[in-house]
C-alpha positions as CSV (number, residue, x, y, z in Angstrom):
1,X,113.4,69.0,87.1
2,X,112.2,72.5,86.5
3,X,113.3,76.2,87.2
4,X,111.2,78.6,89.5
5,X,111.7,82.4,88.8
6,X,110.6,85.1,91.1
7,X,110.7,88.2,89.1
8,X,111.5,91.7,90.1
9,X,110.9,95.2,88.5
10,X,112.1,98.3,89.4
11,X,110.1,101.4,90.9
12,X,109.4,103.0,87.7
13,X,110.8,104.1,84.4
14,X,114.3,105.5,84.6
15,X,114.5,109.2,83.0
16,X,118.2,109.4,83.6
17,X,120.5,109.5,80.9
18,X,122.6,106.6,80.0
19,X,125.6,107.4,81.7
20,X,124.1,108.1,85.1
21,X,122.7,104.8,86.9
22,X,119.2,104.9,88.4
23,X,118.6,104.1,91.7
24,X,115.3,102.5,91.9
25,X,115.0,99.5,94.1
26,X,113.8,96.3,92.6
27,X,110.3,94.9,93.9
28,X,108.8,91.4,93.7
29,X,106.3,91.1,90.6
30,X,105.6,87.8,90.0
31,X,106.7,84.2,90.1
32,X,106.6,81.8,86.8
33,X,107.8,78.2,86.5
34,X,109.5,76.4,83.4
35,X,107.9,73.1,81.8
36,X,108.8,70.1,84.1
37,X,111.6,68.0,81.8
38,X,113.1,64.8,82.1
39,X,116.8,65.2,81.3
40,X,119.9,63.4,82.4
41,X,122.3,65.9,80.8
42,X,122.6,69.7,80.6
43,X,119.4,71.2,78.6
44,X,117.7,74.4,78.2
45,X,114.7,75.0,79.9
46,X,112.9,78.2,78.4
47,X,111.0,80.5,80.9
48,X,109.1,83.7,80.3
49,X,108.3,86.6,82.6
50,X,105.4,89.4,82.4
51,X,106.7,92.8,82.5
52,X,104.9,96.0,83.6
53,X,104.3,99.1,81.8
54,X,105.3,101.1,84.8
55,X,108.9,99.9,85.2
56,X,111.7,99.6,82.5
57,X,114.2,97.1,84.2
58,X,113.3,93.6,85.5
59,X,115.8,91.0,87.1
60,X,114.9,87.1,88.3
61,X,116.1,85.2,91.4
62,X,116.1,81.7,89.4
63,X,116.1,78.3,91.4
64,X,116.3,74.7,90.0
65,X,114.0,72.1,91.5
66,X,113.7,68.4,91.2
67,X,110.7,66.6,90.8
68,X,110.3,64.0,93.8
69,X,107.4,62.2,94.0
70,X,105.4,62.4,97.2
71,X,107.7,64.6,99.1
72,X,108.8,68.2,98.8
73,X,111.0,68.8,95.8
74,X,114.9,69.5,96.6
75,X,116.0,72.8,95.3
76,X,119.0,74.7,94.5
77,X,120.3,78.3,95.8
78,X,119.1,81.4,94.1
79,X,120.9,82.5,91.1
80,X,120.4,86.6,90.6
81,X,120.3,87.7,86.8
82,X,121.6,91.3,86.2
83,X,118.8,94.1,85.5
84,X,117.3,93.6,81.7
85,X,116.0,96.9,80.0
86,X,112.7,96.5,78.2
């Protein structure tokens, strides 16, 4: 089992005051996979994502996949994280 995360970042640094919302859209930036693990119960599978200095928020579309030998790995639907400032 492993996770695959599509990482999205916003269009640029948001200079709006904290009480206003930024309207930049998110754009695809990279894809990362966690390490492949063999577990029979719930477990933590840490994943890292690169960041770009031209943005200040990132979010991820996360999918869980099962390792199945000799065929395409079955996968869950996507879960979307909230935007995270960095």
